[in-house]
PDBQT receptor file of N, H, CA, C and O in Angstrom, charges set to zero:
ATOM      1  N   UNK A   1       0.824  -1.211   0.000  1.00  0.00    +0.000 N 
ATOM      2  CA  UNK A   1       0.000   0.000   0.000  1.00  0.00    +0.000 C 
ATOM      3  C   UNK A   1       0.858   1.260   0.000  1.00  0.00    +0.000 C 
ATOM      4  O   UNK A   1       0.335   2.367   0.126  1.00  0.00    +0.000 OA
ATOM      5  N   UNK A   2       2.127   1.104  -0.136  1.00  0.00    +0.000 N 
ATOM      6  H   UNK A   2       2.552   0.204  -0.238  1.00  0.00    +0.000 HD
ATOM      7  CA  UNK A   2       3.087   2.214  -0.193  1.00  0.00    +0.000 C 
ATOM      8  C   UNK A   2       3.127   3.075   1.066  1.00  0.00    +0.000 C 
ATOM      9  O   UNK A   2       3.588   4.215   1.017  1.00  0.00    +0.000 OA
ATOM     10  N   UNK A   3       2.660   2.556   2.171  1.00  0.00    +0.000 N 
ATOM     11  H   UNK A   3       2.285   1.630   2.211  1.00  0.00    +0.000 HD
ATOM     12  CA  UNK A   3       2.770   3.288   3.438  1.00  0.00    +0.000 C 
ATOM     13  C   UNK A   3       4.250   3.407   3.779  1.00  0.00    +0.000 C 
ATOM     14  O   UNK A   3       5.018   2.481   3.518  1.00  0.00    +0.000 OA
ATOM     15  N   UNK A   4       4.662   4.541   4.361  1.00  0.00    +0.000 N 
ATOM     16  H   UNK A   4       4.038   5.293   4.573  1.00  0.00    +0.000 HD
ATOM     17  CA  UNK A   4       6.087   4.737   4.662  1.00  0.00    +0.000 C 
ATOM     18  C   UNK A   4       6.715   3.599   5.473  1.00  0.00    +0.000 C 
ATOM     19  O   UNK A   4       7.872   3.241   5.249  1.00  0.00    +0.000 OA
ATOM     20  N   UNK A   5       5.967   3.042   6.398  1.00  0.00    +0.000 N 
ATOM     21  H   UNK A   5       5.028   3.332   6.580  1.00  0.00    +0.000 HD
ATOM     22  CA  UNK A   5       6.521   1.963   7.228  1.00  0.00    +0.000 C 
ATOM     23  C   UNK A   5       6.814   0.716   6.395  1.00  0.00    +0.000 C 
ATOM     24  O   UNK A   5       7.705  -0.063   6.732  1.00  0.00    +0.000 OA
ATOM     25  N   UNK A   6       6.068   0.527   5.313  1.00  0.00    +0.000 N 
ATOM     26  H   UNK A   6       5.343   1.160   5.038  1.00  0.00    +0.000 HD
ATOM     27  CA  UNK A   6       6.289  -0.643   4.466  1.00  0.00    +0.000 C 
ATOM     28  C   UNK A   6       7.398  -0.415   3.442  1.00  0.00    +0.000 C 
ATOM     29  O   UNK A   6       7.853  -1.360   2.798  1.00  0.00    +0.000 OA
ATOM     30  N   UNK A   7       7.830   0.822   3.292  1.00  0.00    +0.000 N 
ATOM     31  H   UNK A   7       7.460   1.590   3.815  1.00  0.00    +0.000 HD
ATOM     32  CA  UNK A   7       8.910   1.157   2.357  1.00  0.00    +0.000 C 
ATOM     33  C   UNK A   7      10.226   1.405   3.080  1.00  0.00    +0.000 C 
ATOM     34  O   UNK A   7      11.209   1.794   2.449  1.00  0.00    +0.000 OA
ATOM     35  N   UNK A   8      10.263   1.192   4.373  1.00  0.00    +0.000 N 
ATOM     36  H   UNK A   8       9.465   0.876   4.886  1.00  0.00    +0.000 HD
ATOM     37  CA  UNK A   8      11.484   1.458   5.142  1.00  0.00    +0.000 C 
ATOM     38  C   UNK A   8      12.603   0.499   4.736  1.00  0.00    +0.000 C 
ATOM     39  O   UNK A   8      12.352  -0.559   4.158  1.00  0.00    +0.000 OA
ATOM     40  N   UNK A   9      13.828   0.883   5.044  1.00  0.00    +0.000 N 
ATOM     41  H   UNK A   9      14.032   1.742   5.514  1.00  0.00    +0.000 HD
ATOM     42  CA  UNK A   9      14.981   0.037   4.726  1.00  0.00    +0.000 C 
ATOM     43  C   UNK A   9      14.871  -1.317   5.415  1.00  0.00    +0.000 C 
ATOM     44  O   UNK A   9      15.204  -2.349   4.833  1.00  0.00    +0.000 OA
ATOM     45  N   UNK A  10      14.403  -1.304   6.654  1.00  0.00    +0.000 N 
ATOM     46  H   UNK A  10      14.133  -0.466   7.127  1.00  0.00    +0.000 HD
ATOM     47  CA  UNK A  10      14.275  -2.552   7.419  1.00  0.00    +0.000 C 
ATOM     48  C   UNK A  10      13.245  -3.480   6.775  1.00  0.00    +0.000 C 
ATOM     49  O   UNK A  10      13.475  -4.682   6.637  1.00  0.00    +0.000 OA
ATOM     50  N   UNK A  11      12.115  -2.910   6.386  1.00  0.00    +0.000 N 
ATOM     51  H   UNK A  11      11.927  -1.934   6.498  1.00  0.00    +0.000 HD
ATOM     52  CA  UNK A  11      11.071  -3.726   5.753  1.00  0.00    +0.000 C 
ATOM     53  C   UNK A  11      11.553  -4.291   4.422  1.00  0.00    +0.000 C 
ATOM     54  O   UNK A  11      11.323  -5.462   4.119  1.00  0.00    +0.000 OA
ATOM     55  N   UNK A  12      12.223  -3.455   3.628  1.00  0.00    +0.000 N 
ATOM     56  H   UNK A  12      12.409  -2.504   3.874  1.00  0.00    +0.000 HD
ATOM     57  CA  UNK A  12      12.732  -3.923   2.328  1.00  0.00    +0.000 C 
ATOM     58  C   UNK A  12      13.793  -5.011   2.513  1.00  0.00    +0.000 C 
ATOM     59  O   UNK A  12      13.830  -5.991   1.769  1.00  0.00    +0.000 OA
ATOM     60  N   UNK A  13      14.636  -4.826   3.495  1.00  0.00    +0.000 N 
ATOM     61  H   UNK A  13      14.606  -4.029   4.099  1.00  0.00    +0.000 HD
ATOM     62  CA  UNK A  13      15.693  -5.811   3.775  1.00  0.00    +0.000 C 
ATOM     63  C   UNK A  13      15.060  -7.159   4.150  1.00  0.00    +0.000 C 
ATOM     64  O   UNK A  13      15.500  -8.212   3.688  1.00  0.00    +0.000 OA
ATOM     65  N   UNK A  14      14.025  -7.107   4.993  1.00  0.00    +0.000 N 
ATOM     66  H   UNK A  14      13.668  -6.252   5.369  1.00  0.00    +0.000 HD
ATOM     67  CA  UNK A  14      13.327  -8.335   5.409  1.00  0.00    +0.000 C 
ATOM     68  C   UNK A  14      12.679  -9.010   4.199  1.00  0.00    +0.000 C 
ATOM     69  O   UNK A  14      12.798 -10.222   4.020  1.00  0.00    +0.000 OA
ATOM     70  N   UNK A  15      11.997  -8.221   3.374  1.00  0.00    +0.000 N 
ATOM     71  H   UNK A  15      11.901  -7.237   3.519  1.00  0.00    +0.000 HD
ATOM     72  CA  UNK A  15      11.314  -8.789   2.205  1.00  0.00    +0.000 C 
ATOM     73  C   UNK A  15      12.306  -9.386   1.216  1.00  0.00    +0.000 C 
ATOM     74  O   UNK A  15      12.045 -10.438   0.631  1.00  0.00    +0.000 OA
ATOM     75  N   UNK A  16      13.435  -8.727   1.028  1.00  0.00    +0.000 N 
ATOM     76  H   UNK A  16      13.647  -7.873   1.503  1.00  0.00    +0.000 HD
ATOM     77  CA  UNK A  16      14.466  -9.264   0.142  1.00  0.00    +0.000 C 
ATOM     78  C   UNK A  16      15.035 -10.572   0.694  1.00  0.00    +0.000 C 
ATOM     79  O   UNK A  16      15.249 -11.526  -0.054  1.00  0.00    +0.000 OA
ATOM     80  N   UNK A  17      15.274 -10.610   1.981  1.00  0.00    +0.000 N 
ATOM     81  H   UNK A  17      15.101  -9.835   2.588  1.00  0.00    +0.000 HD
ATOM     82  CA  UNK A  17      15.848 -11.805   2.610  1.00  0.00    +0.000 C 
ATOM     83  C   UNK A  17      14.889 -12.995   2.550  1.00  0.00    +0.000 C 
ATOM     84  O   UNK A  17      15.326 -14.144   2.489  1.00  0.00    +0.000 OA
ATOM     85  N   UNK A  18      13.580 -12.719   2.568  1.00  0.00    +0.000 N 
ATOM     86  H   UNK A  18      13.225 -11.785   2.617  1.00  0.00    +0.000 HD
ATOM     87  CA  UNK A  18      12.573 -13.787   2.549  1.00  0.00    +0.000 C 
ATOM     88  C   UNK A  18      11.924 -13.956   1.175  1.00  0.00    +0.000 C 
ATOM     89  O   UNK A  18      10.907 -14.635   1.036  1.00  0.00    +0.000 OA
ATOM     90  N   UNK A  19      12.525 -13.329   0.166  1.00  0.00    +0.000 N 
ATOM     91  H   UNK A  19      13.352 -12.778   0.278  1.00  0.00    +0.000 HD
ATOM     92  CA  UNK A  19      12.059 -13.442  -1.221  1.00  0.00    +0.000 C 
ATOM     93  C   UNK A  19      10.584 -13.062  -1.386  1.00  0.00    +0.000 C 
ATOM     94  O   UNK A  19       9.846 -13.700  -2.136  1.00  0.00    +0.000 OA
ATOM     95  N   UNK A  20      10.177 -12.025  -0.680  1.00  0.00    +0.000 N 
ATOM     96  H   UNK A  20      10.777 -11.506  -0.071  1.00  0.00    +0.000 HD
ATOM     97  CA  UNK A  20       8.800 -11.535  -0.783  1.00  0.00    +0.000 C 
ATOM     98  C   UNK A  20       8.749 -10.491  -1.893  1.00  0.00    +0.000 C 
ATOM     99  O   UNK A  20       9.472  -9.496  -1.859  1.00  0.00    +0.000 OA
ATOM    100  N   UNK A  21       7.888 -10.731  -2.873  1.00  0.00    +0.000 N 
ATOM    101  H   UNK A  21       7.300 -11.540  -2.901  1.00  0.00    +0.000 HD
ATOM    102  CA  UNK A  21       7.744  -9.791  -3.979  1.00  0.00    +0.000 C 
ATOM    103  C   UNK A  21       6.589  -8.842  -3.697  1.00  0.00    +0.000 C 
ATOM    104  O   UNK A  21       5.558  -9.248  -3.161  1.00  0.00    +0.000 OA
ATOM    105  N   UNK A  22       6.766  -7.592  -4.057  1.00  0.00    +0.000 N 
ATOM    106  H   UNK A  22       7.604  -7.263  -4.492  1.00  0.00    +0.000 HD
ATOM    107  CA  UNK A  22       5.731  -6.585  -3.860  1.00  0.00    +0.000 C 
ATOM    108  C   UNK A  22       5.112  -6.214  -5.198  1.00  0.00    +0.000 C 
ATOM    109  O   UNK A  22       5.795  -6.165  -6.221  1.00  0.00    +0.000 OA
ATOM    110  N   UNK A  23       3.826  -5.957  -5.177  1.00  0.00    +0.000 N 
ATOM    111  H   UNK A  23       3.272  -5.996  -4.346  1.00  0.00    +0.000 HD
ATOM    112  CA  UNK A  23       3.139  -5.486  -6.374  1.00  0.00    +0.000 C 
ATOM    113  C   UNK A  23       3.251  -3.968  -6.448  1.00  0.00    +0.000 C 
ATOM    114  O   UNK A  23       3.277  -3.290  -5.421  1.00  0.00    +0.000 OA
ATOM    115  N   UNK A  24       3.315  -3.448  -7.648  1.00  0.00    +0.000 N 
ATOM    116  H   UNK A  24       3.294  -3.999  -8.482  1.00  0.00    +0.000 HD
ATOM    117  CA  UNK A  24       3.343  -1.999  -7.827  1.00  0.00    +0.000 C 
ATOM    118  C   UNK A  24       1.921  -1.480  -7.946  1.00  0.00    +0.000 C 
ATOM    119  O   UNK A  24       1.167  -1.912  -8.818  1.00  0.00    +0.000 OA
ATOM    120  N   UNK A  25       1.553  -0.551  -7.067  1.00  0.00    +0.000 N 
ATOM    121  H   UNK A  25       2.165  -0.201  -6.358  1.00  0.00    +0.000 HD
ATOM    122  CA  UNK A  25       0.269   0.115  -7.175  1.00  0.00    +0.000 C 
ATOM    123  C   UNK A  25       0.301   1.417  -6.409  1.00  0.00    +0.000 C 
ATOM    124  O   UNK A  25       1.152   1.625  -5.543  1.00  0.00    +0.000 OA
ATOM    125  N   UNK A  26      -0.630   2.289  -6.732  1.00  0.00    +0.000 N 
ATOM    126  H   UNK A  26      -1.322   2.120  -7.434  1.00  0.00    +0.000 HD
ATOM    127  CA  UNK A  26      -0.691   3.588  -6.067  1.00  0.00    +0.000 C 
ATOM    128  C   UNK A  26      -1.091   3.433  -4.608  1.00  0.00    +0.000 C 
ATOM    129  O   UNK A  26      -1.855   2.537  -4.247  1.00  0.00    +0.000 OA
ATOM    130  N   UNK A  27      -0.566   4.311  -3.789  1.00  0.00    +0.000 N 
ATOM    131  H   UNK A  27       0.055   5.039  -4.082  1.00  0.00    +0.000 HD
ATOM    132  CA  UNK A  27      -0.917   4.298  -2.367  1.00  0.00    +0.000 C 
ATOM    133  C   UNK A  27      -2.374   4.696  -2.194  1.00  0.00    +0.000 C 
ATOM    134  O   UNK A  27      -2.841   5.649  -2.818  1.00  0.00    +0.000 OA
ATOM    135  N   UNK A  28      -3.078   3.979  -1.363  1.00  0.00    +0.000 N 
ATOM    136  H   UNK A  28      -2.699   3.205  -0.857  1.00  0.00    +0.000 HD
ATOM    137  CA  UNK A  28      -4.467   4.268  -0.994  1.00  0.00    +0.000 C 
ATOM    138  C   UNK A  28      -5.366   4.429  -2.222  1.00  0.00    +0.000 C 
ATOM    139  O   UNK A  28      -6.210   5.323  -2.265  1.00  0.00    +0.000 OA
ATOM    140  N   UNK A  29      -5.187   3.593  -3.181  1.00  0.00    +0.000 N 
ATOM    141  H   UNK A  29      -4.501   2.867  -3.147  1.00  0.00    +0.000 HD
ATOM    142  CA  UNK A  29      -6.015   3.631  -4.382  1.00  0.00    +0.000 C 
ATOM    143  C   UNK A  29      -7.446   3.236  -4.047  1.00  0.00    +0.000 C 
ATOM    144  O   UNK A  29      -7.657   2.223  -3.380  1.00  0.00    +0.000 OA
ATOM    145  N   UNK A  30      -8.436   4.008  -4.491  1.00  0.00    +0.000 N 
ATOM    146  H   UNK A  30      -8.264   4.831  -5.033  1.00  0.00    +0.000 HD
ATOM    147  CA  UNK A  30      -9.830   3.663  -4.195  1.00  0.00    +0.000 C 
ATOM    148  C   UNK A  30     -10.222   2.314  -4.791  1.00  0.00    +0.000 C 
ATOM    149  O   UNK A  30     -11.123   1.650  -4.279  1.00  0.00    +0.000 OA
ATOM    150  N   UNK A  31      -9.562   1.911  -5.850  1.00  0.00    +0.000 N 
ATOM    151  H   UNK A  31      -8.829   2.450  -6.265  1.00  0.00    +0.000 HD
ATOM    152  CA  UNK A  31      -9.851   0.625  -6.463  1.00  0.00    +0.000 C 
ATOM    153  C   UNK A  31      -9.514  -0.511  -5.496  1.00  0.00    +0.000 C 
ATOM    154  O   UNK A  31     -10.135  -1.573  -5.534  1.00  0.00    +0.000 OA
ATOM    155  N   UNK A  32      -8.540  -0.283  -4.643  1.00  0.00    +0.000 N 
ATOM    156  H   UNK A  32      -8.035   0.580  -4.612  1.00  0.00    +0.000 HD
ATOM    157  CA  UNK A  32      -8.103  -1.316  -3.710  1.00  0.00    +0.000 C 
ATOM    158  C   UNK A  32      -8.846  -1.266  -2.385  1.00  0.00    +0.000 C 
ATOM    159  O   UNK A  32      -8.580  -2.072  -1.494  1.00  0.00    +0.000 OA
ATOM    160  N   UNK A  33      -9.770  -0.333  -2.249  1.00  0.00    +0.000 N 
ATOM    161  H   UNK A  33      -9.986   0.322  -2.973  1.00  0.00    +0.000 HD
ATOM    162  CA  UNK A  33     -10.525  -0.211  -1.017  1.00  0.00    +0.000 C 
ATOM    163  C   UNK A  33     -12.011  -0.349  -1.333  1.00  0.00    +0.000 C 
ATOM    164  O   UNK A  33     -12.710   0.656  -1.466  1.00  0.00    +0.000 OA
ATOM    165  N   UNK A  34     -12.504  -1.591  -1.455  1.00  0.00    +0.000 N 
ATOM    166  H   UNK A  34     -11.937  -2.408  -1.347  1.00  0.00    +0.000 HD
ATOM    167  CA  UNK A  34     -13.883  -1.816  -1.870  1.00  0.00    +0.000 C 
ATOM    168  C   UNK A  34     -14.933  -1.339  -0.872  1.00  0.00    +0.000 C 
ATOM    169  O   UNK A  34     -16.082  -1.121  -1.257  1.00  0.00    +0.000 OA
ATOM    170  N   UNK A  35     -14.571  -1.174   0.391  1.00  0.00    +0.000 N 
ATOM    171  H   UNK A  35     -13.638  -1.352   0.703  1.00  0.00    +0.000 HD
ATOM    172  CA  UNK A  35     -15.572  -0.788   1.387  1.00  0.00    +0.000 C 
ATOM    173  C   UNK A  35     -16.177   0.581   1.070  1.00  0.00    +0.000 C 
ATOM    174  O   UNK A  35     -17.350   0.815   1.361  1.00  0.00    +0.000 OA
ATOM    175  N   UNK A  36     -15.400   1.483   0.482  1.00  0.00    +0.000 N 
ATOM    176  H   UNK A  36     -14.447   1.293   0.246  1.00  0.00    +0.000 HD
ATOM    177  CA  UNK A  36     -15.950   2.787   0.115  1.00  0.00    +0.000 C 
ATOM    178  C   UNK A  36     -17.050   2.638  -0.920  1.00  0.00    +0.000 C 
ATOM    179  O   UNK A  36     -18.068   3.327  -0.860  1.00  0.00    +0.000 OA
ATOM    180  N   UNK A  37     -16.841   1.735  -1.867  1.00  0.00    +0.000 N 
ATOM    181  H   UNK A  37     -16.014   1.175  -1.915  1.00  0.00    +0.000 HD
ATOM    182  CA  UNK A  37     -17.871   1.484  -2.874  1.00  0.00    +0.000 C 
ATOM    183  C   UNK A  37     -19.106   0.845  -2.253  1.00  0.00    +0.000 C 
ATOM    184  O   UNK A  37     -20.234   1.165  -2.628  1.00  0.00    +0.000 OA
ATOM    185  N   UNK A  38     -18.890  -0.055  -1.308  1.00  0.00    +0.000 N 
ATOM    186  H   UNK A  38     -17.974  -0.316  -1.003  1.00  0.00    +0.000 HD
ATOM    187  CA  UNK A  38     -20.009  -0.723  -0.646  1.00  0.00    +0.000 C 
ATOM    188  C   UNK A  38     -20.830   0.289   0.147  1.00  0.00    +0.000 C 
ATOM    189  O   UNK A  38     -22.059   0.267   0.082  1.00  0.00    +0.000 OA
ATOM    190  N   UNK A  39     -20.175   1.171   0.891  1.00  0.00    +0.000 N 
ATOM    191  H   UNK A  39     -19.176   1.189   0.944  1.00  0.00    +0.000 HD
ATOM    192  CA  UNK A  39     -20.904   2.184   1.669  1.00  0.00    +0.000 C 
ATOM    193  C   UNK A  39     -21.711   3.096   0.757  1.00  0.00    +0.000 C 
ATOM    194  O   UNK A  39     -22.843   3.455   1.080  1.00  0.00    +0.000 OA
ATOM    195  N   UNK A  40     -21.135   3.472  -0.381  1.00  0.00    +0.000 N 
ATOM    196  H   UNK A  40     -20.216   3.181  -0.644  1.00  0.00    +0.000 HD
ATOM    197  CA  UNK A  40     -21.846   4.330  -1.333  1.00  0.00    +0.000 C 
ATOM    198  C   UNK A  40     -23.117   3.637  -1.826  1.00  0.00    +0.000 C 
ATOM    199  O   UNK A  40     -24.185   4.247  -1.871  1.00  0.00    +0.000 OA
ATOM    200  N   UNK A  41     -22.995   2.368  -2.191  1.00  0.00    +0.000 N 
ATOM    201  H   UNK A  41     -22.127   1.872  -2.154  1.00  0.00    +0.000 HD
ATOM    202  CA  UNK A  41     -24.160   1.624  -2.658  1.00  0.00    +0.000 C 
ATOM    203  C   UNK A  41     -25.216   1.470  -1.563  1.00  0.00    +0.000 C 
ATOM    204  O   UNK A  41     -26.414   1.590  -1.820  1.00  0.00    +0.000 OA
ATOM    205  N   UNK A  42     -24.756   1.204  -0.341  1.00  0.00    +0.000 N 
ATOM    206  H   UNK A  42     -23.782   1.107  -0.132  1.00  0.00    +0.000 HD
ATOM    207  CA  UNK A  42     -25.698   1.078   0.782  1.00  0.00    +0.000 C 
ATOM    208  C   UNK A  42     -26.466   2.379   0.995  1.00  0.00    +0.000 C 
ATOM    209  O   UNK A  42     -27.682   2.361   1.182  1.00  0.00    +0.000 OA
ATOM    210  N   UNK A  43     -25.759   3.502   0.967  1.00  0.00    +0.000 N 
ATOM    211  H   UNK A  43     -24.770   3.517   0.815  1.00  0.00    +0.000 HD
ATOM    212  CA  UNK A  43     -26.420   4.799   1.158  1.00  0.00    +0.000 C 
ATOM    213  C   UNK A  43     -27.473   5.040   0.089  1.00  0.00    +0.000 C 
ATOM    214  O   UNK A  43     -28.573   5.504   0.389  1.00  0.00    +0.000 OA
ATOM    215  N   UNK A  44     -27.139   4.728  -1.151  1.00  0.00    +0.000 N 
ATOM    216  H   UNK A  44     -26.245   4.352  -1.394  1.00  0.00    +0.000 HD
ATOM    217  CA  UNK A  44     -28.094   4.921  -2.247  1.00  0.00    +0.000 C 
ATOM    218  C   UNK A  44     -29.328   4.043  -2.075  1.00  0.00    +0.000 C 
ATOM    219  O   UNK A  44     -30.454   4.511  -2.243  1.00  0.00    +0.000 OA
ATOM    220  N   UNK A  45     -29.123   2.800  -1.747  1.00  0.00    +0.000 N 
ATOM    221  H   UNK A  45     -28.208   2.420  -1.610  1.00  0.00    +0.000 HD
ATOM    222  CA  UNK A  45     -30.243   1.872  -1.624  1.00  0.00    +0.000 C 
ATOM    223  C   UNK A  45     -31.120   2.184  -0.421  1.00  0.00    +0.000 C 
ATOM    224  O   UNK A  45     -32.345   2.088  -0.493  1.00  0.00    +0.000 OA
ATOM    225  N   UNK A  46     -30.489   2.556   0.676  1.00  0.00    +0.000 N 
ATOM    226  H   UNK A  46     -29.493   2.634   0.734  1.00  0.00    +0.000 HD
ATOM    227  CA  UNK A  46     -31.260   2.884   1.878  1.00  0.00    +0.000 C 
ATOM    228  C   UNK A  46     -32.022   4.186   1.695  1.00  0.00    +0.000 C 
ATOM    229  O   UNK A  46     -33.144   4.317   2.185  1.00  0.00    +0.000 OA
ATOM    230  N   UNK A  47     -31.435   5.144   1.001  1.00  0.00    +0.000 N 
ATOM    231  H   UNK A  47     -30.524   5.037   0.603  1.00  0.00    +0.000 HD
ATOM    232  CA  UNK A  47     -32.114   6.421   0.793  1.00  0.00    +0.000 C 
ATOM    233  C   UNK A  47     -33.411   6.240  -0.005  1.00  0.00    +0.000 C 
ATOM    234  O   UNK A  47     -34.357   7.007   0.170  1.00  0.00    +0.000 OA
ATOM    235  N   UNK A  48     -33.456   5.239  -0.868  1.00  0.00    +0.000 N 
ATOM    236  H   UNK A  48     -32.687   4.616  -1.010  1.00  0.00    +0.000 HD
ATOM    237  CA  UNK A  48     -34.675   4.957  -1.624  1.00  0.00    +0.000 C 
ATOM    238  C   UNK A  48     -35.782   4.409  -0.741  1.00  0.00    +0.000 C 
ATOM    239  O   UNK A  48     -36.958   4.472  -1.102  1.00  0.00    +0.000 OA
ATOM    240  N   UNK A  49     -35.413   3.874   0.414  1.00  0.00    +0.000 N 
ATOM    241  H   UNK A  49     -34.458   3.823   0.707  1.00  0.00    +0.000 HD
ATOM    242  CA  UNK A  49     -36.397   3.278   1.332  1.00  0.00    +0.000 C 
ATOM    243  C   UNK A  49     -36.591   4.115   2.592  1.00  0.00    +0.000 C 
ATOM    244  O   UNK A  49     -37.210   3.658   3.552  1.00  0.00    +0.000 OA
ATOM    245  N   UNK A  50     -36.072   5.319   2.592  1.00  0.00    +0.000 N 
ATOM    246  H   UNK A  50     -35.569   5.690   1.812  1.00  0.00    +0.000 HD
ATOM    247  CA  UNK A  50     -36.077   6.175   3.775  1.00  0.00    +0.000 C 
ATOM    248  C   UNK A  50     -37.489   6.389   4.351  1.00  0.00    +0.000 C 
ATOM    249  O   UNK A  50     -37.658   6.449   5.568  1.00  0.00    +0.000 OA
ATOM    250  N   UNK A  51     -38.473   6.502   3.496  1.00  0.00    +0.000 N 
ATOM    251  H   UNK A  51     -38.335   6.453   2.507  1.00  0.00    +0.000 HD
ATOM    252  CA  UNK A  51     -39.840   6.781   3.971  1.00  0.00    +0.000 C 
ATOM    253  C   UNK A  51     -40.423   5.630   4.782  1.00  0.00    +0.000 C 
ATOM    254  O   UNK A  51     -41.414   5.810   5.490  1.00  0.00    +0.000 OA
ATOM    255  N   UNK A  52     -39.818   4.453   4.685  1.00  0.00    +0.000 N 
ATOM    256  H   UNK A  52     -39.013   4.307   4.110  1.00  0.00    +0.000 HD
ATOM    257  CA  UNK A  52     -40.305   3.293   5.421  1.00  0.00    +0.000 C 
ATOM    258  C   UNK A  52     -39.594   3.090   6.759  1.00  0.00    +0.000 C 
ATOM    259  O   UNK A  52     -39.891   2.147   7.493  1.00  0.00    +0.000 OA
ATOM    260  N   UNK A  53     -38.660   3.976   7.064  1.00  0.00    +0.000 N 
ATOM    261  H   UNK A  53     -38.418   4.741   6.468  1.00  0.00    +0.000 HD
ATOM    262  CA  UNK A  53     -37.886   3.837   8.298  1.00  0.00    +0.000 C 
ATOM    263  C   UNK A  53     -38.406   4.827   9.339  1.00  0.00    +0.000 C 
ATOM    264  O   UNK A  53     -38.265   6.042   9.193  1.00  0.00    +0.000 OA
ATOM    265  N   UNK A  54     -39.017   4.271  10.403  1.00  0.00    +0.000 N 
ATOM    266  H   UNK A  54     -39.132   3.285  10.522  1.00  0.00    +0.000 HD
ATOM    267  CA  UNK A  54     -39.541   5.108  11.480  1.00  0.00    +0.000 C 
ATOM    268  C   UNK A  54     -38.960   4.727  12.837  1.00  0.00    +0.000 C 
ATOM    269  O   UNK A  54     -39.005   5.511  13.784  1.00  0.00    +0.000 OA
ATOM    270  N   UNK A  55     -38.412   3.512  12.920  1.00  0.00    +0.000 N 
ATOM    271  H   UNK A  55     -38.376   2.875  12.150  1.00  0.00    +0.000 HD
ATOM    272  CA  UNK A  55     -37.851   3.046  14.193  1.00  0.00    +0.000 C 
ATOM    273  C   UNK A  55     -36.471   2.444  13.945  1.00  0.00    +0.000 C 
ATOM    274  O   UNK A  55     -36.077   2.170  12.812  1.00  0.00    +0.000 OA
ATOM    275  N   UNK A  56     -35.767   2.253  15.034  1.00  0.00    +0.000 N 
ATOM    276  H   UNK A  56     -36.087   2.476  15.954  1.00  0.00    +0.000 HD
ATOM    277  CA  UNK A  56     -34.441   1.637  14.946  1.00  0.00    +0.000 C 
ATOM    278  C   UNK A  56     -34.551   0.221  14.387  1.00  0.00    +0.000 C 
ATOM    279  O   UNK A  56     -33.733  -0.188  13.563  1.00  0.00    +0.000 OA
ATOM    280  N   UNK A  57     -35.551  -0.520  14.828  1.00  0.00    +0.000 N 
ATOM    281  H   UNK A  57     -36.215  -0.188  15.498  1.00  0.00    +0.000 HD
ATOM    282  CA  UNK A  57     -35.731  -1.898  14.357  1.00  0.00    +0.000 C 
ATOM    283  C   UNK A  57     -35.981  -1.950  12.848  1.00  0.00    +0.000 C 
ATOM    284  O   UNK A  57     -35.482  -2.841  12.161  1.00  0.00    +0.000 OA
ATOM    285  N   UNK A  58     -36.751  -0.994  12.341  1.00  0.00    +0.000 N 
ATOM    286  H   UNK A  58     -37.157  -0.270  12.898  1.00  0.00    +0.000 HD
ATOM    287  CA  UNK A  58     -36.990  -0.937  10.897  1.00  0.00    +0.000 C 
ATOM    288  C   UNK A  58     -35.686  -0.649  10.160  1.00  0.00    +0.000 C 
ATOM    289  O   UNK A  58     -35.429  -1.223   9.102  1.00  0.00    +0.000 OA
ATOM    290  N   UNK A  59     -34.880   0.221  10.703  1.00  0.00    +0.000 N 
ATOM    291  H   UNK A  59     -35.088   0.688  11.562  1.00  0.00    +0.000 HD
ATOM    292  CA  UNK A  59     -33.595   0.553  10.094  1.00  0.00    +0.000 C 
ATOM    293  C   UNK A  59     -32.684  -0.673  10.056  1.00  0.00    +0.000 C 
ATOM    294  O   UNK A  59     -32.055  -0.960   9.037  1.00  0.00    +0.000 OA
ATOM    295  N   UNK A  60     -32.620  -1.385  11.169  1.00  0.00    +0.000 N 
ATOM    296  H   UNK A  60     -33.131  -1.152  11.997  1.00  0.00    +0.000 HD
ATOM    297  CA  UNK A  60     -31.798  -2.597  11.238  1.00  0.00    +0.000 C 
ATOM    298  C   UNK A  60     -32.288  -3.613  10.214  1.00  0.00    +0.000 C 
ATOM    299  O   UNK A  60     -31.480  -4.237   9.527  1.00  0.00    +0.000 OA
ATOM    300  N   UNK A  61     -33.595  -3.785  10.107  1.00  0.00    +0.000 N 
ATOM    301  H   UNK A  61     -34.252  -3.278  10.666  1.00  0.00    +0.000 HD
ATOM    302  CA  UNK A  61     -34.162  -4.734   9.154  1.00  0.00    +0.000 C 
ATOM    303  C   UNK A  61     -33.776  -4.374   7.714  1.00  0.00    +0.000 C 
ATOM    304  O   UNK A  61     -33.366  -5.237   6.938  1.00  0.00    +0.000 OA
ATOM    305  N   UNK A  62     -33.913  -3.104   7.376  1.00  0.00    +0.000 N 
ATOM    306  H   UNK A  62     -34.246  -2.404   8.007  1.00  0.00    +0.000 HD
ATOM    307  CA  UNK A  62     -33.592  -2.660   6.024  1.00  0.00    +0.000 C 
ATOM    308  C   UNK A  62     -32.085  -2.803   5.746  1.00  0.00    +0.000 C 
ATOM    309  O   UNK A  62     -31.696  -3.192   4.645  1.00  0.00    +0.000 OA
ATOM    310  N   UNK A  63     -31.260  -2.498   6.717  1.00  0.00    +0.000 N 
ATOM    311  H   UNK A  63     -31.576  -2.183   7.612  1.00  0.00    +0.000 HD
ATOM    312  CA  UNK A  63     -29.818  -2.693   6.548  1.00  0.00    +0.000 C 
ATOM    313  C   UNK A  63     -29.502  -4.152   6.259  1.00  0.00    +0.000 C 
ATOM    314  O   UNK A  63     -28.688  -4.451   5.386  1.00  0.00    +0.000 OA
ATOM    315  N   UNK A  64     -30.130  -5.048   6.975  1.00  0.00    +0.000 N 
ATOM    316  H   UNK A  64     -30.791  -4.805   7.685  1.00  0.00    +0.000 HD
ATOM    317  CA  UNK A  64     -29.891  -6.482   6.768  1.00  0.00    +0.000 C 
ATOM    318  C   UNK A  64     -30.373  -6.920   5.388  1.00  0.00    +0.000 C 
ATOM    319  O   UNK A  64     -29.714  -7.712   4.716  1.00  0.00    +0.000 OA
ATOM    320  N   UNK A  65     -31.500  -6.411   4.981  1.00  0.00    +0.000 N 
ATOM    321  H   UNK A  65     -32.036  -5.767   5.527  1.00  0.00    +0.000 HD
ATOM    322  CA  UNK A  65     -32.027  -6.783   3.668  1.00  0.00    +0.000 C 
ATOM    323  C   UNK A  65     -31.111  -6.294   2.545  1.00  0.00    +0.000 C 
ATOM    324  O   UNK A  65     -30.870  -7.003   1.568  1.00  0.00    +0.000 OA
ATOM    325  N   UNK A  66     -30.617  -5.091   2.703  1.00  0.00    +0.000 N 
ATOM    326  H   UNK A  66     -30.812  -4.516   3.497  1.00  0.00    +0.000 HD
ATOM    327  CA  UNK A  66     -29.732  -4.528   1.667  1.00  0.00    +0.000 C 
ATOM    328  C   UNK A  66     -28.369  -5.186   1.718  1.00  0.00    +0.000 C 
ATOM    329  O   UNK A  66     -27.490  -4.847   0.927  1.00  0.00    +0.000 OA
TER     330      UNK A  66
């Protein structure tokens, strides 16, 4: 993920010694973080059903269904 701690000399030395290969990709790429996409979809789907939510239990039910 290109975090500084993963690019340190110590980390690179360890990975080289243990033959660990790293993939090249941008740091914090949205493509690599699917939860953001999932939250966006959940918000869209729940907003379409907002008029049916009056209690906490109804909200929990709709979240589970979605």
